[in-house]
LUMDREN-879681 format. One record per residue (C-alpha): residue number from 1; residue in one letter; chain; x negated, y negated, z negated. Coordinates in nm, 3 decimals. Example, Ala and Ser with C-alpha at 12.3 -4.5 7.8 and 13.67 -1.06 7.14 Angstrom:
BEGIN
{resi:1 resn:a chain:A c1:-1.230 c2:0.450 c3:-0.780} $
{resi:2 resn:s chain:A c1:-1.367 c2:0.106 c3:-0.714} $
END
This chain:
BEGIN
{resi:1 resn:x chain:A c1:-9.604 c2:-11.210 c3:-10.096} $
{resi:2 resn:x chain:A c1:-9.968 c2:-11.111 c3:-9.979} $
{resi:3 resn:x chain:A c1:-10.177 c2:-11.384 c3:-9.851} $
{resi:4 resn:x chain:A c1:-10.473 c2:-11.194 c3:-9.705} $
{resi:5 resn:x chain:A c1:-10.326 c2:-10.841 c3:-9.605} $
{resi:6 resn:x chain:A c1:-10.050 c2:-10.587 c3:-9.753} $
{resi:7 resn:x chain:A c1:-10.123 c2:-10.462 c3:-10.134} $
{resi:8 resn:x chain:A c1:-9.842 c2:-10.215 c3:-10.184} $
{resi:9 resn:x chain:A c1:-9.968 c2:-10.170 c3:-10.553} $
{resi:10 resn:x chain:A c1:-10.234 c2:-10.361 c3:-10.740} $
{resi:11 resn:x chain:A c1:-10.212 c2:-10.111 c3:-11.035} $
{resi:12 resn:x chain:A c1:-10.333 c2:-9.842 c3:-10.749} $
{resi:13 resn:x chain:A c1:-10.450 c2:-9.973 c3:-10.435} $
{resi:14 resn:x chain:A c1:-10.544 c2:-9.660 c3:-10.306} $
{resi:15 resn:x chain:A c1:-10.195 c2:-9.637 c3:-10.233} $
{resi:16 resn:x chain:A c1:-10.083 c2:-9.625 c3:-9.854} $
{resi:17 resn:x chain:A c1:-10.393 c2:-9.756 c3:-9.772} $
{resi:18 resn:x chain:A c1:-10.320 c2:-9.750 c3:-9.401} $
{resi:19 resn:x chain:A c1:-10.074 c2:-10.040 c3:-9.439} $
{resi:20 resn:x chain:A c1:-10.331 c2:-10.251 c3:-9.551} $
{resi:21 resn:x chain:A c1:-10.572 c2:-10.209 c3:-9.245} $
{resi:22 resn:x chain:A c1:-10.394 c2:-10.459 c3:-8.987} $
{resi:23 resn:x chain:A c1:-10.376 c2:-10.748 c3:-9.249} $
{resi:24 resn:x chain:A c1:-10.818 c2:-10.621 c3:-9.305} $
{resi:25 resn:x chain:A c1:-10.854 c2:-10.669 c3:-8.931} $
{resi:26 resn:x chain:A c1:-10.662 c2:-10.982 c3:-8.887} $
{resi:27 resn:x chain:A c1:-10.872 c2:-11.110 c3:-9.218} $
{resi:28 resn:x chain:A c1:-11.187 c2:-11.018 c3:-9.103} $
{resi:29 resn:x chain:A c1:-11.163 c2:-11.176 c3:-8.773} $
{resi:30 resn:x chain:A c1:-11.062 c2:-11.510 c3:-8.964} $
{resi:31 resn:x chain:A c1:-11.301 c2:-11.518 c3:-9.176} $
{resi:32 resn:x chain:A c1:-11.568 c2:-11.446 c3:-8.941} $
{resi:33 resn:x chain:A c1:-11.476 c2:-11.755 c3:-8.741} $
{resi:34 resn:x chain:A c1:-11.502 c2:-11.981 c3:-9.026} $
{resi:35 resn:x chain:A c1:-11.857 c2:-11.789 c3:-9.141} $
{resi:36 resn:x chain:A c1:-11.959 c2:-11.860 c3:-8.786} $
{resi:37 resn:x chain:A c1:-11.849 c2:-12.230 c3:-8.798} $
{resi:38 resn:x chain:A c1:-12.002 c2:-12.303 c3:-9.139} $
{resi:39 resn:x chain:A c1:-12.346 c2:-12.135 c3:-9.004} $
{resi:40 resn:x chain:A c1:-12.349 c2:-12.408 c3:-8.722} $
{resi:41 resn:x chain:A c1:-12.295 c2:-12.675 c3:-8.956} $
{resi:42 resn:x chain:A c1:-12.556 c2:-12.562 c3:-9.150} $
{resi:43 resn:x chain:A c1:-12.775 c2:-12.583 c3:-8.831} $
{resi:44 resn:x chain:A c1:-12.779 c2:-12.179 c3:-8.848} $
{resi:45 resn:x chain:A c1:-12.960 c2:-12.181 c3:-9.171} $
{resi:46 resn:x chain:A c1:-12.706 c2:-11.876 c3:-9.303} $
{resi:47 resn:x chain:A c1:-12.909 c2:-11.836 c3:-9.655} $
{resi:48 resn:x chain:A c1:-12.771 c2:-12.185 c3:-9.747} $
{resi:49 resn:x chain:A c1:-12.438 c2:-12.026 c3:-9.718} $
{resi:50 resn:x chain:A c1:-12.209 c2:-11.968 c3:-10.048} $
{resi:51 resn:x chain:A c1:-11.927 c2:-11.717 c3:-9.970} $
{resi:52 resn:x chain:A c1:-11.655 c2:-11.592 c3:-10.233} $
{resi:53 resn:x chain:A c1:-11.298 c2:-11.551 c3:-10.328} $
{resi:54 resn:x chain:A c1:-11.048 c2:-11.489 c3:-10.614} $
{resi:55 resn:x chain:A c1:-10.794 c2:-11.213 c3:-10.665} $
{resi:56 resn:x chain:A c1:-10.677 c2:-11.089 c3:-10.296} $
{resi:57 resn:x chain:A c1:-10.943 c2:-11.382 c3:-10.135} $
{resi:58 resn:x chain:A c1:-11.204 c2:-11.202 c3:-10.344} $
{resi:59 resn:x chain:A c1:-11.082 c2:-10.869 c3:-10.240} $
{resi:60 resn:x chain:A c1:-11.071 c2:-10.980 c3:-9.894} $
{resi:61 resn:x chain:A c1:-11.424 c2:-11.139 c3:-9.854} $
{resi:62 resn:x chain:A c1:-11.548 c2:-10.836 c3:-10.060} $
{resi:63 resn:x chain:A c1:-11.475 c2:-10.613 c3:-9.768} $
{resi:64 resn:x chain:A c1:-11.656 c2:-10.866 c3:-9.544} $
{resi:65 resn:x chain:A c1:-11.944 c2:-10.884 c3:-9.751} $
{resi:66 resn:x chain:A c1:-11.969 c2:-10.473 c3:-9.679} $
{resi:67 resn:x chain:A c1:-11.938 c2:-10.509 c3:-9.365} $
{resi:68 resn:x chain:A c1:-12.083 c2:-10.807 c3:-9.182} $
{resi:69 resn:x chain:A c1:-12.409 c2:-10.751 c3:-8.949} $
{resi:70 resn:x chain:A c1:-12.736 c2:-10.787 c3:-9.103} $
{resi:71 resn:x chain:A c1:-12.858 c2:-11.052 c3:-8.812} $
{resi:72 resn:x chain:A c1:-12.606 c2:-11.278 c3:-9.000} $
{resi:73 resn:x chain:A c1:-12.697 c2:-11.307 c3:-9.373} $
{resi:74 resn:x chain:A c1:-12.530 c2:-11.533 c3:-9.601} $
{resi:75 resn:x chain:A c1:-12.713 c2:-11.662 c3:-9.968} $
{resi:76 resn:x chain:A c1:-12.490 c2:-11.623 c3:-10.236} $
{resi:77 resn:x chain:A c1:-12.184 c2:-11.433 c3:-10.304} $
{resi:78 resn:x chain:A c1:-11.887 c2:-11.435 c3:-10.589} $
{resi:79 resn:x chain:A c1:-11.578 c2:-11.252 c3:-10.643} $
{resi:80 resn:x chain:A c1:-11.357 c2:-11.305 c3:-10.957} $
{resi:81 resn:x chain:A c1:-11.096 c2:-11.092 c3:-11.072} $
{resi:82 resn:x chain:A c1:-11.059 c2:-10.881 c3:-10.789} $
{resi:83 resn:x chain:A c1:-11.105 c2:-10.550 c3:-10.635} $
{resi:84 resn:x chain:A c1:-11.264 c2:-10.345 c3:-10.311} $
{resi:85 resn:x chain:A c1:-11.014 c2:-10.238 c3:-10.043} $
{resi:86 resn:x chain:A c1:-11.024 c2:-9.852 c3:-9.966} $
{resi:87 resn:x chain:A c1:-11.287 c2:-9.830 c3:-10.254} $
{resi:88 resn:x chain:A c1:-11.261 c2:-9.485 c3:-10.298} $
{resi:89 resn:x chain:A c1:-11.308 c2:-9.377 c3:-9.920} $
{resi:90 resn:x chain:A c1:-11.606 c2:-9.622 c3:-9.894} $
{resi:91 resn:x chain:A c1:-11.756 c2:-9.410 c3:-10.199} $
{resi:92 resn:x chain:A c1:-11.704 c2:-9.084 c3:-10.032} $
{resi:93 resn:x chain:A c1:-11.845 c2:-9.270 c3:-9.718} $
{resi:94 resn:x chain:A c1:-12.135 c2:-9.344 c3:-9.902} $
{resi:95 resn:x chain:A c1:-12.201 c2:-9.031 c3:-10.066} $
{resi:96 resn:x chain:A c1:-12.198 c2:-8.856 c3:-9.685} $
{resi:97 resn:x chain:A c1:-12.421 c2:-9.123 c3:-9.565} $
{resi:98 resn:x chain:A c1:-12.711 c2:-9.033 c3:-9.843} $
{resi:99 resn:x chain:A c1:-12.672 c2:-8.663 c3:-9.840} $
{resi:100 resn:x chain:A c1:-12.665 c2:-8.661 c3:-9.462} $
{resi:101 resn:x chain:A c1:-12.320 c2:-8.436 c3:-9.431} $
{resi:102 resn:x chain:A c1:-12.199 c2:-8.573 c3:-9.117} $
{resi:103 resn:x chain:A c1:-12.062 c2:-8.379 c3:-8.778} $
{resi:104 resn:x chain:A c1:-12.344 c2:-8.563 c3:-8.545} $
{resi:105 resn:x chain:A c1:-12.163 c2:-8.887 c3:-8.482} $
{resi:106 resn:x chain:A c1:-12.189 c2:-9.030 c3:-8.826} $
{resi:107 resn:x chain:A c1:-11.866 c2:-8.916 c3:-8.966} $
{resi:108 resn:x chain:A c1:-11.709 c2:-8.658 c3:-9.208} $
{resi:109 resn:x chain:A c1:-11.586 c2:-8.358 c3:-9.041} $
{resi:110 resn:x chain:A c1:-11.261 c2:-8.364 c3:-9.212} $
{resi:111 resn:x chain:A c1:-11.257 c2:-8.773 c3:-9.171} $
{resi:112 resn:x chain:A c1:-10.890 c2:-8.927 c3:-9.193} $
{resi:113 resn:x chain:A c1:-10.781 c2:-9.238 c3:-8.987} $
{resi:114 resn:x chain:A c1:-10.914 c2:-9.451 c3:-9.266} $
{resi:115 resn:x chain:A c1:-11.210 c2:-9.307 c3:-9.269} $
{resi:116 resn:x chain:A c1:-11.245 c2:-9.338 c3:-8.907} $
{resi:117 resn:x chain:A c1:-11.162 c2:-9.706 c3:-8.943} $
{resi:118 resn:x chain:A c1:-11.433 c2:-9.757 c3:-9.193} $
{resi:119 resn:x chain:A c1:-11.715 c2:-9.565 c3:-9.050} $
{resi:120 resn:x chain:A c1:-11.603 c2:-9.809 c3:-8.748} $
{resi:121 resn:x chain:A c1:-11.696 c2:-10.129 c3:-8.938} $
{resi:122 resn:x chain:A c1:-11.945 c2:-10.011 c3:-9.170} $
{resi:123 resn:x chain:A c1:-12.219 c2:-9.922 c3:-8.912} $
{resi:124 resn:x chain:A c1:-12.491 c2:-10.137 c3:-9.090} $
{resi:125 resn:x chain:A c1:-12.409 c2:-9.981 c3:-9.381} $
{resi:126 resn:x chain:A c1:-12.442 c2:-9.610 c3:-9.258} $
{resi:127 resn:x chain:A c1:-12.721 c2:-9.677 c3:-9.069} $
{resi:128 resn:x chain:A c1:-12.912 c2:-9.854 c3:-9.332} $
{resi:129 resn:x chain:A c1:-12.948 c2:-10.192 c3:-9.130} $
{resi:130 resn:x chain:A c1:-12.772 c2:-10.378 c3:-9.426} $
{resi:131 resn:x chain:A c1:-13.026 c2:-10.623 c3:-9.625} $
{resi:132 resn:x chain:A c1:-12.769 c2:-10.621 c3:-9.915} $
{resi:133 resn:x chain:A c1:-13.100 c2:-10.652 c3:-10.148} $
{resi:134 resn:x chain:A c1:-13.112 c2:-11.014 c3:-10.002} $
{resi:135 resn:x chain:A c1:-12.766 c2:-11.143 c3:-10.108} $
{resi:136 resn:x chain:A c1:-12.725 c2:-11.232 c3:-10.501} $
{resi:137 resn:x chain:A c1:-12.392 c2:-11.131 c3:-10.615} $
{resi:138 resn:x chain:A c1:-12.176 c2:-11.237 c3:-10.873} $
{resi:139 resn:x chain:A c1:-11.847 c2:-11.062 c3:-10.967} $
{resi:140 resn:x chain:A c1:-11.647 c2:-11.200 c3:-11.287} $
{resi:141 resn:x chain:A c1:-11.368 c2:-11.059 c3:-11.467} $
{resi:142 resn:x chain:A c1:-11.107 c2:-11.075 c3:-11.726} $
{resi:143 resn:x chain:A c1:-11.060 c2:-10.819 c3:-11.975} $
{resi:144 resn:x chain:A c1:-10.688 c2:-10.952 c3:-12.030} $
{resi:145 resn:x chain:A c1:-10.655 c2:-10.984 c3:-11.683} $
{resi:146 resn:x chain:A c1:-10.273 c2:-10.845 c3:-11.639} $
{resi:147 resn:x chain:A c1:-10.228 c2:-10.807 c3:-11.246} $
{resi:148 resn:x chain:A c1:-10.598 c2:-10.657 c3:-11.169} $
{resi:149 resn:x chain:A c1:-10.710 c2:-10.421 c3:-11.388} $
{resi:150 resn:x chain:A c1:-11.082 c2:-10.501 c3:-11.551} $
{resi:151 resn:x chain:A c1:-11.149 c2:-10.115 c3:-11.425} $
{resi:152 resn:x chain:A c1:-11.124 c2:-10.214 c3:-11.050} $
{resi:153 resn:x chain:A c1:-11.373 c2:-10.500 c3:-11.095} $
{resi:154 resn:x chain:A c1:-11.644 c2:-10.261 c3:-11.209} $
{resi:155 resn:x chain:A c1:-11.519 c2:-9.990 c3:-10.955} $
{resi:156 resn:x chain:A c1:-11.626 c2:-10.261 c3:-10.676} $
{resi:157 resn:x chain:A c1:-11.964 c2:-10.348 c3:-10.873} $
{resi:158 resn:x chain:A c1:-12.061 c2:-9.979 c3:-10.898} $
{resi:159 resn:x chain:A c1:-12.007 c2:-9.948 c3:-10.507} $
{resi:160 resn:x chain:A c1:-12.203 c2:-10.292 c3:-10.429} $
{resi:161 resn:x chain:A c1:-12.461 c2:-10.167 c3:-10.654} $
{resi:162 resn:x chain:A c1:-12.484 c2:-9.790 c3:-10.443} $
{resi:163 resn:x chain:A c1:-12.473 c2:-10.001 c3:-10.137} $
{resi:164 resn:x chain:A c1:-12.790 c2:-10.192 c3:-10.236} $
{resi:165 resn:x chain:A c1:-12.646 c2:-10.514 c3:-10.383} $
{resi:166 resn:x chain:A c1:-12.811 c2:-10.701 c3:-10.656} $
{resi:167 resn:x chain:A c1:-12.485 c2:-10.748 c3:-10.844} $
{resi:168 resn:x chain:A c1:-12.459 c2:-10.963 c3:-11.146} $
{resi:169 resn:x chain:A c1:-12.138 c2:-10.857 c3:-11.353} $
{resi:170 resn:x chain:A c1:-11.948 c2:-11.065 c3:-11.651} $
{resi:171 resn:x chain:A c1:-11.628 c2:-11.026 c3:-11.830} $
{resi:172 resn:x chain:A c1:-11.419 c2:-11.277 c3:-11.960} $
{resi:173 resn:x chain:A c1:-11.132 c2:-11.324 c3:-12.196} $
{resi:174 resn:x chain:A c1:-10.883 c2:-11.597 c3:-12.235} $
{resi:175 resn:x chain:A c1:-10.830 c2:-11.757 c3:-11.876} $
{resi:176 resn:x chain:A c1:-10.525 c2:-11.887 c3:-11.758} $
{resi:177 resn:x chain:A c1:-10.253 c2:-11.717 c3:-11.545} $
{resi:178 resn:x chain:A c1:-10.260 c2:-11.394 c3:-11.801} $
{resi:179 resn:x chain:A c1:-10.646 c2:-11.380 c3:-11.736} $
{resi:180 resn:x chain:A c1:-10.603 c2:-11.355 c3:-11.369} $
{resi:181 resn:x chain:A c1:-10.807 c2:-11.660 c3:-11.321} $
{resi:182 resn:x chain:A c1:-11.164 c2:-11.851 c3:-11.351} $
{resi:183 resn:x chain:A c1:-11.254 c2:-11.871 c3:-11.740} $
{resi:184 resn:x chain:A c1:-11.294 c2:-12.184 c3:-11.828} $
{resi:185 resn:x chain:A c1:-11.610 c2:-12.295 c3:-11.917} $
{resi:186 resn:x chain:A c1:-11.759 c2:-11.982 c3:-11.977} $
{resi:187 resn:x chain:A c1:-11.682 c2:-11.828 c3:-11.625} $
{resi:188 resn:x chain:A c1:-11.683 c2:-12.163 c3:-11.465} $
{resi:189 resn:x chain:A c1:-12.048 c2:-12.248 c3:-11.633} $
{resi:190 resn:x chain:A c1:-12.188 c2:-11.916 c3:-11.512} $
{resi:191 resn:x chain:A c1:-12.102 c2:-11.927 c3:-11.163} $
{resi:192 resn:x chain:A c1:-12.297 c2:-12.273 c3:-11.130} $
{resi:193 resn:x chain:A c1:-12.589 c2:-12.125 c3:-11.310} $
{resi:194 resn:x chain:A c1:-12.615 c2:-11.828 c3:-11.084} $
{resi:195 resn:x chain:A c1:-12.544 c2:-12.060 c3:-10.751} $
{resi:196 resn:x chain:A c1:-12.829 c2:-12.306 c3:-10.872} $
{resi:197 resn:x chain:A c1:-13.066 c2:-12.034 c3:-10.928} $
{resi:198 resn:x chain:A c1:-13.019 c2:-11.845 c3:-10.577} $
{resi:199 resn:x chain:A c1:-12.941 c2:-12.104 c3:-10.367} $
{resi:200 resn:x chain:A c1:-13.214 c2:-12.189 c3:-10.157} $
END
């Protein structure tokens, strides 16, 4: 039962990508509201905001990280045992954007509905307006994760790095829930130290 959006296959998240779009949009709007409320509670000091998630919550959070507008920066981001939705299409969009091979309207001439959806929501990246380097990112993943393979986490790290984020990547073994959770105590300690190091 999906908590944030439809995910027909965790073995291959690229399957039926179009089915994920409605849930992604709903999650985006919901999380956007939560972040706005928290920033208000922090006296509009968004740099003091810690944001992240685990598993599908982490996937929704990663999507939010890439799509948020540059005017609302967060302080620290973390995610564990997760993947990046639409990662293959995002890789293509970033490659096209970097090469300048567009149709003049900012889109690949051979774009699909999913491509168009991503272009619409990722203009900050495509336009170079996302202050990615200001947001510190921690990604952790279990090598023995039985549900989300560590290769998907590595792929997410690759895309974030290509988009300009500074990513700290850690791999673990022996977490509860067949490796699909925060490993204790090492991963918990690593996240804690990461937060202490970078939170203002």
